[in-house]
KERORO-612645 format. One record per residue (C-alpha): x, y, z; residue in one letter. Coordinates in steps of 0.05 Angstrom, whole numbers, padded with zeros to 5 digits, always signed. Each point is the difference from the previous one (the first is absolute). Layout:
BEGIN
XYZA/...
end
This chain:
BEGIN
-00805+01309-02258X/+00066-00026-00027X/+00058+00011+00046X/+00045+00027-00057X/-00054+00049-00020X/-00003+00024+00073X/+00075+00006+00003X/+00000+00040-00068X/-00052+00048+00030X/+00041+00007+00065X/+00063+00017-00044X/-00037+00052-00042X/-00032+00031+00061X/+00067+00006+00033X/+00031+00030-00061X/-00054+00053-00007X/+00004+00018+00074X/+00076+00006-00003X/-00004+00044-00062X/-00049+00046+00038X/+00048+00008+00057X/+00038+00062-00029X/-00067+00032-00018X/-00025-00002+00071X/+00052+00052+00019X/+00011-00034+00068X/-00073-00020+00005X/-00020+00073+00002X/-00045-00005-00064X/-00065-00038+00015X/-00019-00033-00066X/+00070-00028-00017X/+00009-00022+00072X/-00069-00035-00001X/+00020-00036-00066X/+00066-00020+00030X/-00032-00028+00064X/-00053-00038-00039X/+00051-00027-00049X/+00042-00028+00058X/-00063-00027+00036X/-00021-00034-00065X/+00069-00028-00010X/+00002-00031+00068X/-00071-00027-00005X/+00013-00034-00066X/+00069-00025+00023X/-00036-00033+00060X/-00049-00033-00049X/+00057-00024-00043X/+00033-00033+00059X/-00058-00045+00010X/+00029-00048-00054X/+00070+00031-00013X/+00051-00011+00057X/+00012+00067+00033X/+00075+00001-00016X/-00011-00014-00073X/-00057+00051-00007X/+00039+00054+00035X/+00062-00012-00040X/-00041+00006-00065X/-00037+00062+00027X/+00066+00035+00018X/+00037-00020-00063X/-00057+00019-00046X/-00008+00067+00038X/+00073+00017-00003X/+00001-00012-00077X/-00066+00036-00011X/+00020+00060+00042X/+00068+00005-00035X/-00036-00001-00067X/-00046+00056+00024X/+00063+00037+00020X/+00029-00009-00070X/-00063+00030-00030X/+00015+00062+00043X/+00072+00004-00025X/+00033-00036+00058X/+00048-00042-00040X/+00034-00055+00039X/+00073-00017-00002X/+00027-00067-00026X/+00006-00028+00071X/-00074+00015+00014X/-00019-00034-00067X/+00039-00060+00017X/-00034-00001+00070X/-00070+00003-00033X/+00018-00056-00049X/+00022-00042+00059X/-00067+00014+00036X/-00037-00021-00063X/+00040-00065-00004X/-00011-00012+00074X/-00076+00010-00006X/-00001-00046-00061X/+00038-00053+00038X/-00048+00002+00060X/-00059-00012-00048X/+00035-00054-00039X/+00024-00040+00058X/-00057+00014+00048X/-00062-00007-00042X/-00064+00015+00037X/-00066-00034-00016X/-00059+00045+00009X/
end
C-alpha cells in the first residue's frame, strides 16, 4: 500500500479518535471509549506502515501538522472560533508541511 495512503489513514484515524475523547466522559462510556481506542490503535498501526518508506521525522511532522489543522477545523464546526494568532499559527503549520513535502520528496 502507498505510504502516503497509510499516512492519510493514520491522520484520519487520529482525528476521529481525538474527536471521540469528549464523548467518552473520561472513558466511562464503553462504545465511545472503544471507538477512541480503536482509532488511536489504527492511527499508530498505519503510521508505522507509512514509516516504511517515509522517514519517521517527516511522517510524524505531517501527521501532527495535519492532525492539528483537522482538529481545529472540527472545533470550528462546533463553534470554537480561533483568534487571529491561532489562525496565523495554523497557516504556518500548513506552510511547514508543504515545505517538508516540496523539499524532501519521498519515492514510494
